[in-house]
DRENDO-1510 file (C-alpha; in Angstrom, 1 decimal, always signed):
<recs>
REC; n; res; u; v; w
REC; 1; UNK; +113.1; +110.9; +130.5 .
REC; 2; UNK; +112.3; +110.3; +134.1 .
REC; 3; UNK; +114.6; +108.7; +136.6 .
REC; 4; UNK; +113.2; +106.1; +139.0 .
REC; 5; UNK; +114.7; +103.7; +141.5 .
REC; 6; UNK; +113.8; +100.1; +141.0 .
REC; 7; UNK; +111.3; +98.8; +143.7 .
REC; 8; UNK; +110.2; +102.3; +144.8 .
REC; 9; UNK; +106.7; +103.8; +144.7 .
REC; 10; UNK; +107.7; +105.9; +141.7 .
REC; 11; UNK; +108.8; +102.7; +139.9 .
REC; 12; UNK; +105.5; +101.0; +140.6 .
REC; 13; UNK; +103.6; +103.9; +139.4 .
REC; 14; UNK; +105.5; +104.1; +136.2 .
REC; 15; UNK; +105.3; +100.5; +135.6 .
REC; 16; UNK; +101.4; +100.6; +135.9 .
REC; 17; UNK; +101.3; +103.5; +133.6 .
REC; 18; UNK; +102.9; +101.7; +130.5 .
REC; 19; UNK; +100.8; +100.6; +127.6 .
REC; 20; UNK; +99.2; +97.3; +127.9 .
REC; 21; UNK; +96.9; +95.2; +125.7 .
REC; 22; UNK; +93.3; +96.2; +126.0 .
REC; 23; UNK; +90.1; +96.3; +124.0 .
REC; 24; UNK; +89.2; +99.5; +122.3 .
REC; 25; UNK; +86.4; +101.8; +123.3 .
REC; 26; UNK; +82.9; +100.3; +122.9 .
REC; 27; UNK; +82.2; +102.7; +120.1 .
REC; 28; UNK; +85.0; +101.1; +118.0 .
REC; 29; UNK; +83.8; +97.6; +118.8 .
REC; 30; UNK; +80.2; +98.5; +117.7 .
REC; 31; UNK; +81.5; +100.1; +114.4 .
REC; 32; UNK; +83.6; +97.0; +113.6 .
REC; 33; UNK; +80.8; +94.6; +114.4 .
REC; 34; UNK; +78.6; +96.5; +111.9 .
REC; 35; UNK; +81.3; +96.3; +109.3 .
REC; 36; UNK; +81.8; +92.6; +109.8 .
REC; 37; UNK; +78.0; +91.9; +109.6 .
REC; 38; UNK; +77.9; +94.0; +106.4 .
REC; 39; UNK; +80.6; +92.0; +104.7 .
REC; 40; UNK; +79.2; +88.7; +105.8 .
REC; 41; UNK; +75.8; +89.5; +104.4 .
REC; 42; UNK; +76.7; +91.3; +101.3 .
REC; 43; UNK; +80.1; +90.2; +100.3 .
REC; 44; UNK; +81.9; +92.1; +97.5 .
REC; 45; UNK; +79.1; +94.7; +97.3 .
REC; 46; UNK; +79.9; +95.7; +100.9 .
REC; 47; UNK; +83.7; +95.7; +100.2 .
REC; 48; UNK; +83.2; +98.2; +97.2 .
REC; 49; UNK; +80.8; +100.4; +99.3 .
REC; 50; UNK; +83.0; +100.4; +102.4 .
REC; 51; UNK; +86.2; +101.1; +100.3 .
REC; 52; UNK; +84.6; +104.1; +98.7 .
REC; 53; UNK; +83.4; +105.3; +102.3 .
REC; 54; UNK; +86.6; +104.8; +104.2 .
REC; 55; UNK; +89.4; +105.0; +101.4 .
REC; 56; UNK; +87.7; +107.3; +98.9 .
REC; 57; UNK; +88.4; +104.8; +96.1 .
REC; 58; UNK; +85.6; +103.4; +93.9 .
REC; 59; UNK; +86.3; +99.9; +92.7 .
REC; 60; UNK; +84.4; +97.5; +90.6 .
REC; 61; UNK; +84.2; +93.9; +92.2 .
REC; 62; UNK; +86.6; +92.8; +89.3 .
REC; 63; UNK; +89.3; +95.3; +90.5 .
REC; 64; UNK; +89.5; +94.0; +94.0 .
REC; 65; UNK; +92.1; +91.5; +93.1 .
REC; 66; UNK; +95.5; +92.7; +91.9 .
REC; 67; UNK; +96.4; +90.8; +88.7 .
REC; 68; UNK; +99.9; +89.3; +89.1 .
REC; 69; UNK; +101.0; +91.1; +86.1 .
REC; 70; UNK; +100.1; +94.3; +87.6 .
REC; 71; UNK; +101.7; +93.6; +90.8 .
REC; 72; UNK; +105.0; +92.8; +89.0 .
REC; 73; UNK; +104.7; +96.1; +87.1 .
REC; 74; UNK; +104.1; +98.0; +90.4 .
REC; 75; UNK; +107.2; +96.1; +91.9 .
REC; 76; UNK; +109.4; +97.2; +89.0 .
REC; 77; UNK; +108.9; +100.9; +90.1 .
REC; 78; UNK; +110.7; +100.2; +93.4 .
REC; 79; UNK; +114.4; +101.5; +93.6 .
REC; 80; UNK; +116.9; +98.8; +92.6 .
REC; 81; UNK; +119.1; +99.2; +95.6 .
REC; 82; UNK; +116.0; +98.8; +97.8 .
REC; 83; UNK; +115.0; +95.7; +95.9 .
REC; 84; UNK; +118.6; +94.2; +96.3 .
REC; 85; UNK; +118.4; +94.9; +100.1 .
REC; 86; UNK; +115.1; +93.3; +100.4 .
REC; 87; UNK; +116.3; +90.2; +98.6 .
REC; 88; UNK; +119.2; +89.9; +100.9 .
REC; 89; UNK; +116.9; +90.4; +103.9 .
REC; 90; UNK; +114.6; +87.7; +102.6 .
REC; 91; UNK; +117.3; +85.2; +102.3 .
REC; 92; UNK; +118.4; +85.8; +106.0 .
REC; 93; UNK; +114.8; +85.5; +107.1 .
REC; 94; UNK; +114.3; +82.4; +105.1 .
REC; 95; UNK; +117.4; +80.7; +106.5 .
REC; 96; UNK; +116.6; +81.3; +110.1 .
REC; 97; UNK; +112.9; +80.3; +109.8 .
REC; 98; UNK; +113.8; +77.0; +107.9 .
REC; 99; UNK; +115.5; +76.0; +111.2 .
REC; 100; UNK; +112.0; +76.1; +112.9 .
REC; 101; UNK; +110.4; +73.4; +110.7 .
REC; 102; UNK; +109.3; +70.5; +112.7 .
REC; 103; UNK; +108.6; +67.1; +111.2 .
REC; 104; UNK; +106.8; +65.7; +114.2 .
REC; 105; UNK; +107.8; +62.4; +115.7 .
REC; 106; UNK; +107.0; +58.7; +115.7 .
REC; 107; UNK; +107.1; +56.4; +118.8 .
REC; 108; UNK; +107.1; +52.7; +118.0 .
REC; 109; UNK; +106.2; +50.5; +121.0 .
REC; 110; UNK; +107.5; +46.9; +121.5 .
REC; 111; UNK; +104.0; +45.4; +120.8 .
REC; 112; UNK; +103.8; +46.9; +117.4 .
REC; 113; UNK; +101.7; +49.9; +118.3 .
REC; 114; UNK; +102.6; +53.3; +116.9 .
REC; 115; UNK; +102.0; +56.8; +118.4 .
REC; 116; UNK; +102.7; +59.8; +116.3 .
REC; 117; UNK; +102.6; +63.6; +116.3 .
REC; 118; UNK; +101.9; +64.9; +112.8 .
REC; 119; UNK; +102.7; +68.3; +111.7 .
REC; 120; UNK; +100.9; +69.8; +108.7 .
REC; 121; UNK; +100.8; +73.4; +107.2 .
REC; 122; UNK; +97.5; +75.4; +107.5 .
REC; 123; UNK; +95.7; +75.3; +104.1 .
REC; 124; UNK; +95.6; +79.0; +103.8 .
REC; 125; UNK; +96.6; +82.3; +105.4 .
REC; 126; UNK; +96.0; +86.0; +104.9 .
REC; 127; UNK; +98.5; +88.9; +105.6 .
REC; 128; UNK; +97.2; +92.3; +106.3 .
REC; 129; UNK; +99.5; +94.9; +104.9 .
REC; 130; UNK; +98.8; +98.5; +106.1 .
REC; 131; UNK; +99.1; +101.5; +103.8 .
REC; 132; UNK; +100.2; +105.1; +104.6 .
REC; 133; UNK; +102.7; +105.6; +107.4 .
REC; 134; UNK; +102.5; +101.9; +108.2 .
REC; 135; UNK; +103.6; +100.6; +104.9 .
REC; 136; UNK; +106.6; +98.6; +105.7 .
REC; 137; UNK; +108.2; +96.2; +103.1 .
REC; 138; UNK; +110.2; +94.6; +106.0 .
REC; 139; UNK; +106.9; +93.5; +107.8 .
REC; 140; UNK; +105.7; +91.9; +104.5 .
REC; 141; UNK; +108.7; +89.7; +104.5 .
REC; 142; UNK; +108.5; +88.9; +108.2 .
REC; 143; UNK; +104.9; +87.8; +107.9 .
REC; 144; UNK; +105.0; +86.1; +104.5 .
REC; 145; UNK; +108.2; +84.1; +104.6 .
REC; 146; UNK; +107.3; +82.0; +107.7 .
REC; 147; UNK; +104.0; +81.0; +106.0 .
REC; 148; UNK; +105.9; +80.0; +102.9 .
REC; 149; UNK; +108.4; +78.1; +104.9 .
REC; 150; UNK; +105.6; +76.2; +106.7 .
REC; 151; UNK; +104.4; +75.1; +103.3 .
REC; 152; UNK; +101.0; +77.0; +103.4 .
REC; 153; UNK; +99.7; +76.5; +99.9 .
REC; 154; UNK; +97.7; +79.6; +99.6 .
REC; 155; UNK; +99.0; +82.9; +101.1 .
REC; 156; UNK; +97.0; +86.0; +100.2 .
REC; 157; UNK; +97.4; +89.7; +101.0 .
REC; 158; UNK; +94.9; +92.4; +101.8 .
REC; 159; UNK; +96.0; +96.0; +101.7 .
REC; 160; UNK; +94.2; +99.4; +101.2 .
REC; 161; UNK; +93.6; +100.3; +97.6 .
REC; 162; UNK; +96.4; +102.9; +97.2 .
REC; 163; UNK; +99.0; +101.1; +99.2 .
REC; 164; UNK; +101.0; +99.5; +96.4 .
REC; 165; UNK; +100.8; +102.5; +94.1 .
REC; 166; UNK; +102.2; +104.8; +96.7 .
REC; 167; UNK; +104.8; +102.3; +98.0 .
REC; 168; UNK; +106.3; +100.2; +95.2 .
REC; 169; UNK; +108.6; +98.8; +97.9 .
REC; 170; UNK; +105.5; +96.9; +99.2 .
REC; 171; UNK; +104.9; +95.3; +95.9 .
REC; 172; UNK; +108.5; +94.4; +95.5 .
REC; 173; UNK; +108.5; +92.7; +98.9 .
REC; 174; UNK; +105.4; +90.7; +97.8 .
REC; 175; UNK; +107.0; +89.5; +94.6 .
REC; 176; UNK; +110.2; +88.5; +96.5 .
REC; 177; UNK; +108.2; +86.7; +99.0 .
REC; 178; UNK; +106.2; +84.8; +96.3 .
REC; 179; UNK; +102.8; +86.2; +97.1 .
REC; 180; UNK; +100.5; +86.7; +94.1 .
REC; 181; UNK; +97.0; +86.6; +95.5 .
REC; 182; UNK; +96.6; +90.3; +96.5 .
REC; 183; UNK; +93.5; +92.2; +97.1 .
REC; 184; UNK; +92.8; +95.9; +97.2 .
REC; 185; UNK; +90.9; +96.1; +100.3 .
REC; 186; UNK; +91.8; +97.4; +103.8 .
REC; 187; UNK; +90.5; +98.0; +107.2 .
REC; 188; UNK; +88.1; +96.0; +109.2 .
REC; 189; UNK; +86.2; +94.9; +106.0 .
REC; 190; UNK; +89.4; +93.2; +104.7 .
REC; 191; UNK; +89.6; +91.1; +107.9 .
REC; 192; UNK; +86.0; +90.2; +107.7 .
REC; 193; UNK; +86.4; +89.1; +104.0 .
REC; 194; UNK; +89.2; +87.0; +104.7 .
REC; 195; UNK; +87.4; +85.3; +107.7 .
REC; 196; UNK; +84.2; +84.6; +106.0 .
REC; 197; UNK; +85.0; +84.9; +102.2 .
REC; 198; UNK; +83.3; +86.7; +99.3 .
REC; 199; UNK; +83.1; +86.1; +95.7 .
REC; 200; UNK; +86.4; +87.9; +95.1 .
REC; 201; UNK; +88.2; +87.2; +98.4 .
REC; 202; UNK; +88.5; +83.6; +99.4 .
REC; 203; UNK; +88.3; +82.8; +103.1 .
REC; 204; UNK; +91.5; +81.6; +105.0 .
REC; 205; UNK; +92.5; +79.7; +108.1 .
REC; 206; UNK; +94.7; +82.4; +109.7 .
REC; 207; UNK; +95.0; +86.2; +109.5 .
REC; 208; UNK; +98.2; +87.9; +110.6 .
REC; 209; UNK; +99.8; +91.2; +110.2 .
REC; 210; UNK; +99.6; +94.7; +111.8 .
REC; 211; UNK; +96.9; +97.3; +111.5 .
REC; 212; UNK; +95.1; +100.1; +113.2 .
REC; 213; UNK; +92.7; +99.8; +116.1 .
REC; 214; UNK; +89.7; +98.8; +113.7 .
REC; 215; UNK; +91.8; +96.1; +112.2 .
REC; 216; UNK; +92.9; +94.9; +115.6 .
REC; 217; UNK; +89.4; +94.8; +116.8 .
REC; 218; UNK; +88.1; +93.1; +113.6 .
REC; 219; UNK; +90.7; +90.2; +114.2 .
REC; 220; UNK; +89.4; +89.8; +117.7 .
REC; 221; UNK; +85.9; +89.6; +116.5 .
REC; 222; UNK; +86.6; +86.9; +113.9 .
REC; 223; UNK; +88.8; +84.9; +116.2 .
REC; 224; UNK; +87.6; +81.4; +116.4 .
REC; 225; UNK; +86.3; +81.4; +112.8 .
REC; 226; UNK; +90.0; +81.9; +112.0 .
REC; 227; UNK; +93.3; +81.9; +113.9 .
REC; 228; UNK; +94.8; +85.3; +114.4 .
REC; 229; UNK; +98.2; +86.6; +115.6 .
REC; 230; UNK; +98.9; +88.5; +118.8 .
REC; 231; UNK; +97.7; +92.1; +119.1 .
REC; 232; UNK; +100.8; +94.4; +118.3 .
REC; 233; UNK; +101.2; +97.3; +120.7 .
REC; 234; UNK; +103.6; +100.4; +120.6 .
REC; 235; UNK; +107.3; +99.5; +120.2 .
REC; 236; UNK; +109.3; +98.9; +123.3 .
REC; 237; UNK; +113.0; +98.7; +124.2 .
REC; 238; UNK; +114.7; +98.1; +127.6 .
REC; 239; UNK; +118.5; +98.2; +127.8 .
REC; 240; UNK; +120.4; +96.7; +130.6 .
REC; 241; UNK; +123.8; +98.4; +130.9 .
REC; 242; UNK; +126.6; +98.9; +133.4 .
REC; 243; UNK; +129.6; +101.2; +133.4 .
REC; 244; UNK; +131.3; +99.5; +130.6 .
REC; 245; UNK; +128.5; +100.5; +128.1 .
REC; 246; UNK; +129.0; +103.1; +125.4 .
REC; 247; UNK; +126.5; +106.1; +126.3 .
REC; 248; UNK; +126.3; +106.9; +122.6 .
REC; 249; UNK; +125.2; +103.5; +121.6 .
REC; 250; UNK; +122.7; +103.3; +124.3 .
REC; 251; UNK; +121.2; +106.7; +123.5 .
REC; 252; UNK; +121.0; +105.9; +119.8 .
REC; 253; UNK; +119.1; +102.6; +120.4 .
REC; 254; UNK; +116.6; +104.3; +122.7 .
REC; 255; UNK; +116.0; +107.0; +120.2 .
REC; 256; UNK; +115.5; +104.4; +117.4 .
REC; 257; UNK; +112.7; +102.8; +119.2 .
REC; 258; UNK; +111.1; +106.1; +120.2 .
REC; 259; UNK; +110.7; +107.4; +116.6 .
REC; 260; UNK; +108.0; +104.8; +115.5 .
REC; 261; UNK; +105.5; +107.4; +115.5 .
REC; 262; UNK; +102.6; +106.5; +117.9 .
REC; 263; UNK; +103.9; +108.6; +120.8 .
REC; 264; UNK; +103.3; +105.6; +123.0 .
REC; 265; UNK; +106.7; +103.9; +122.6 .
REC; 266; UNK; +108.5; +102.6; +125.7 .
REC; 267; UNK; +112.3; +103.4; +125.9 .
REC; 268; UNK; +114.0; +102.3; +129.1 .
REC; 269; UNK; +117.6; +102.2; +130.4 .
REC; 270; UNK; +118.2; +100.0; +133.4 .
REC; 271; UNK; +121.6; +100.7; +134.8 .
REC; 272; UNK; +123.8; +100.3; +137.8 .
REC; 273; UNK; +125.9; +103.4; +136.8 .
REC; 274; UNK; +124.8; +106.9; +137.6 .
REC; 275; UNK; +127.4; +108.4; +135.3 .
REC; 276; UNK; +126.0; +106.4; +132.4 .
REC; 277; UNK; +122.4; +107.4; +133.3 .
REC; 278; UNK; +123.4; +111.1; +133.3 .
REC; 279; UNK; +125.2; +111.0; +130.0 .
REC; 280; UNK; +122.5; +108.9; +128.2 .
REC; 281; UNK; +119.8; +111.3; +129.5 .
REC; 282; UNK; +121.8; +114.3; +128.0 .
REC; 283; UNK; +122.5; +112.5; +124.7 .
REC; 284; UNK; +118.8; +111.6; +124.2 .
REC; 285; UNK; +117.7; +115.1; +125.0 .
REC; 286; UNK; +120.2; +116.5; +122.4 .
REC; 287; UNK; +119.4; +113.8; +119.8 .
REC; 288; UNK; +115.6; +113.6; +119.8 .
REC; 289; UNK; +115.5; +116.4; +117.2 .
REC; 290; UNK; +117.3; +114.2; +114.7 .
REC; 291; UNK; +115.0; +111.2; +114.5 .
REC; 292; UNK; +111.8; +110.8; +112.5 .
REC; 293; UNK; +108.4; +111.8; +114.0 .
REC; 294; UNK; +110.1; +114.3; +116.4 .
REC; 295; UNK; +106.9; +115.4; +118.1 .
REC; 296; UNK; +105.7; +111.9; +118.9 .
REC; 297; UNK; +109.2; +110.7; +119.8 .
REC; 298; UNK; +109.3; +113.7; +122.4 .
REC; 299; UNK; +105.8; +112.6; +123.6 .
REC; 300; UNK; +106.9; +109.0; +124.1 .
REC; 301; UNK; +110.1; +109.8; +125.9 .
REC; 302; UNK; +108.2; +112.1; +128.2 .
REC; 303; UNK; +105.5; +109.6; +129.1 .
REC; 304; UNK; +107.1; +106.2; +129.0 .
REC; 305; UNK; +110.9; +107.0; +128.6 .
REC; 306; UNK; +112.7; +106.2; +131.8 .
REC; 307; UNK; +116.1; +105.5; +133.6 .
REC; 308; UNK; +115.7; +102.8; +136.1 .
REC; 309; UNK; +118.5; +102.8; +138.6 .
REC; 310; UNK; +119.6; +99.5; +140.3 .
REC; 311; UNK; +122.4; +98.6; +142.6 .
REC; 312; UNK; +123.3; +95.3; +141.0 .
REC; 313; UNK; +122.9; +93.5; +137.7 .
REC; 314; UNK; +120.7; +90.9; +139.6 .
REC; 315; UNK; +118.4; +93.8; +140.4 .
REC; 316; UNK; +118.6; +95.0; +136.7 .
REC; 317; UNK; +117.5; +91.7; +135.5 .
REC; 318; UNK; +114.5; +91.7; +137.9 .
REC; 319; UNK; +113.6; +95.1; +136.6 .
REC; 320; UNK; +114.1; +94.1; +133.0 .
REC; 321; UNK; +112.0; +91.0; +133.4 .
REC; 322; UNK; +109.2; +92.9; +135.2 .
REC; 323; UNK; +108.9; +94.9; +132.0 .
REC; 324; UNK; +109.0; +91.7; +129.8 .
REC; 325; UNK; +109.7; +94.0; +126.9 .
REC; 326; UNK; +109.3; +93.6; +123.1 .
REC; 327; UNK; +113.0; +94.1; +122.6 .
REC; 328; UNK; +115.9; +93.8; +125.3 .
REC; 329; UNK; +119.4; +94.8; +124.9 .
REC; 330; UNK; +122.2; +93.7; +127.2 .
REC; 331; UNK; +125.4; +96.0; +127.3 .
REC; 332; UNK; +127.2; +94.9; +130.4 .
REC; 333; UNK; +130.4; +92.8; +131.3 .
REC; 334; UNK; +129.9; +89.3; +130.5 .
REC; 335; UNK; +126.9; +90.1; +128.5 .
REC; 336; UNK; +126.2; +86.7; +127.0 .
REC; 337; UNK; +125.9; +85.2; +130.5 .
REC; 338; UNK; +123.7; +88.0; +131.8 .
REC; 339; UNK; +121.4; +87.7; +128.7 .
REC; 340; UNK; +120.6; +84.1; +129.5 .
REC; 341; UNK; +118.3; +85.3; +132.2 .
REC; 342; UNK; +116.3; +87.9; +130.3 .
REC; 343; UNK; +112.6; +87.6; +129.6 .
REC; 344; UNK; +111.7; +89.5; +126.4 .
REC; 345; UNK; +110.3; +89.0; +122.9 .
REC; 346; UNK; +113.9; +89.3; +121.5 .
REC; 347; UNK; +117.1; +89.8; +123.2 .
REC; 348; UNK; +120.1; +91.6; +121.6 .
REC; 349; UNK; +123.5; +90.9; +123.3 .
REC; 350; UNK; +126.5; +93.2; +123.2 .
REC; 351; UNK; +127.2; +96.6; +121.9 .
REC; 352; UNK; +127.2; +95.4; +118.3 .
REC; 353; UNK; +123.7; +94.0; +118.3 .
REC; 354; UNK; +121.3; +97.0; +118.2 .
REC; 355; UNK; +117.5; +96.3; +117.9 .
REC; 356; UNK; +117.6; +97.7; +114.4 .
REC; 357; UNK; +119.4; +94.6; +113.0 .
REC; 358; UNK; +116.4; +92.7; +114.2 .
REC; 359; UNK; +113.9; +95.2; +112.6 .
REC; 360; UNK; +115.7; +94.8; +109.3 .
REC; 361; UNK; +116.1; +91.2; +108.9 .
REC; 362; UNK; +119.3; +89.7; +110.5 .
REC; 363; UNK; +117.1; +86.5; +110.6 .
REC; 364; UNK; +114.7; +86.2; +113.6 .
REC; 365; UNK; +111.2; +87.6; +113.2 .
REC; 366; UNK; +110.4; +91.2; +114.2 .
REC; 367; UNK; +106.8; +90.4; +114.9 .
REC; 368; UNK; +107.2; +90.3; +118.7 .
REC; 369; UNK; +105.0; +90.3; +121.8 .
REC; 370; UNK; +104.4; +93.7; +123.4 .
REC; 371; UNK; +102.8; +95.0; +126.5 .
REC; 372; UNK; +104.5; +92.7; +128.8 .
REC; 373; UNK; +103.1; +89.6; +127.0 .
REC; 374; UNK; +106.6; +88.3; +126.4 .
REC; 375; UNK; +106.2; +86.6; +129.7 .
REC; 376; UNK; +103.9; +83.9; +128.0 .
REC; 377; UNK; +103.9; +84.4; +124.2 .
REC; 378; UNK; +106.5; +84.2; +121.5 .
REC; 379; UNK; +107.5; +85.8; +118.2 .
REC; 380; UNK; +105.7; +85.0; +115.0 .
REC; 381; UNK; +107.3; +81.8; +113.5 .
REC; 382; UNK; +106.7; +79.0; +111.2 .
REC; 383; UNK; +104.8; +77.2; +114.0 .
REC; 384; UNK; +101.9; +79.9; +113.8 .
REC; 385; UNK; +101.3; +78.6; +110.2 .
REC; 386; UNK; +101.2; +74.9; +111.2 .
REC; 387; UNK; +98.7; +72.6; +112.9 .
REC; 388; UNK; +99.5; +69.5; +114.8 .
REC; 389; UNK; +97.4; +66.4; +115.5 .
REC; 390; UNK; +98.2; +62.9; +117.1 .
REC; 391; UNK; +98.0; +59.6; +115.3 .
REC; 392; UNK; +97.4; +56.4; +117.3 .
REC; 393; UNK; +97.6; +52.8; +115.8 .
REC; 394; UNK; +97.4; +50.0; +118.3 .
REC; 395; UNK; +97.8; +46.4; +117.9 .
REC; 396; UNK; +95.5; +43.9; +119.8 .
REC; 397; UNK; +98.2; +43.3; +122.3 .
REC; 398; UNK; +98.8; +47.0; +122.7 .
REC; 399; UNK; +95.2; +47.6; +123.5 .
REC; 400; UNK; +95.2; +44.6; +125.9 .
REC; 401; UNK; +98.1; +46.1; +127.8 .
REC; 402; UNK; +96.3; +49.3; +128.7 .
REC; 403; UNK; +92.6; +48.2; +128.9 .
REC; 404; UNK; +92.4; +47.2; +132.4 .
REC; 405; UNK; +93.7; +50.4; +133.8 .
REC; 406; UNK; +91.8; +52.5; +131.5 .
REC; 407; UNK; +88.5; +50.7; +132.3 .
REC; 408; UNK; +89.1; +51.5; +136.0 .
REC; 409; UNK; +89.7; +55.1; +135.4 .
REC; 410; UNK; +86.6; +55.3; +133.1 .
REC; 411; UNK; +84.3; +53.6; +135.7 .
REC; 412; UNK; +85.6; +56.0; +138.4 .
REC; 413; UNK; +84.6; +58.9; +136.2 .
REC; 414; UNK; +81.2; +57.4; +135.6 .
REC; 415; UNK; +81.6; +56.7; +131.9 .
REC; 416; UNK; +80.5; +53.0; +131.5 .
REC; 417; UNK; +80.2; +53.5; +127.7 .
REC; 418; UNK; +83.8; +54.5; +127.5 .
REC; 419; UNK; +84.8; +51.3; +129.4 .
REC; 420; UNK; +82.6; +49.0; +127.3 .
REC; 421; UNK; +84.1; +50.4; +124.1 .
REC; 422; UNK; +87.4; +49.0; +125.3 .
REC; 423; UNK; +86.0; +45.8; +126.7 .
REC; 424; UNK; +84.0; +44.9; +123.6 .
REC; 425; UNK; +87.2; +44.3; +121.7 .
REC; 426; UNK; +87.9; +41.3; +124.0 .
REC; 427; UNK; +84.4; +39.7; +124.2 .
REC; 428; UNK; +84.0; +36.2; +122.8 .
</recs>
């Protein structure tokens, strides 16, 4: 981990070097465009052919959908203690997300007119579930439960053909979340199928869930046909700490985020204390060999790991908010007050709130904005699976009350027809 002083040239260079959202190489975009066209034109035949090509699995069209009985059988292979933990996690996630439900509002005017905002669930949504190293049951729950809480009547899952067999925990999470429409297809072809539909895979209104660069690009290319979630970048944590912080806790939390495996994770300590900075740097160097994905963790810490020295907590907040990280932790005196000024995807307050509790379902969603986008975007929520529209019902008196002013504005904008559509209601 490097040490930089906030506001210095070294700080600015390091900040500019951090991973930020960007489109992939043109070769990836072209390859994905070809896959999307193929699925649009040839449907299930393309899915079968592309699955054999990319996954080495030969399917018949009838095998694309996983039968509910088969899903339950796969789920039964998961370790019972894991299933128990996933059920408890699902209950906490559900309880938190139910507080996000919004019934809209109704505004009744004195003349009897009524103005409303109406909230309705999307009619369908698809969740992309990666296989291999990215097969995380926790993410299944984080994506599926908000859709269910929102009331989406049809939630389906697409996942590479071997994912459920190699990770029964995924199947268990799907059963716990109440998802039965599951399809054995992954990659950009799965995204295209969910956007445009095939005989086996119905089209949906929204596609969410993490995936590789091809999946991310496919989601961008079908955006507009369907809604998509935000692009997920490498994991990030920034910890604001003073001389009251426990160096062991800080080091453990930095290492936890560095171990995700891409080698592009960001792990940052922002501190007013040189003694804390020195001790955390030592502990991170000593502890990196104990985490998962050691080589990539070392690479991430060398490239994007940093100790940012500040003179005051006010400077520390400025540094933290310049990062606008996915996860922020505050371990300072009066941490609850300091945390109120933080800009991040999720904020963890005090020494007993490590990011890991958010990752594993204390309640809030762990699908968070990355790459500095927390400045203007929000975590995945029930709201991502809802749509809103207004509803206007006016009485004659209500229309009369506003017509003169509206006609004046319409004429000023040159729209005589708009003005006439109002005036005609009062002509004898």
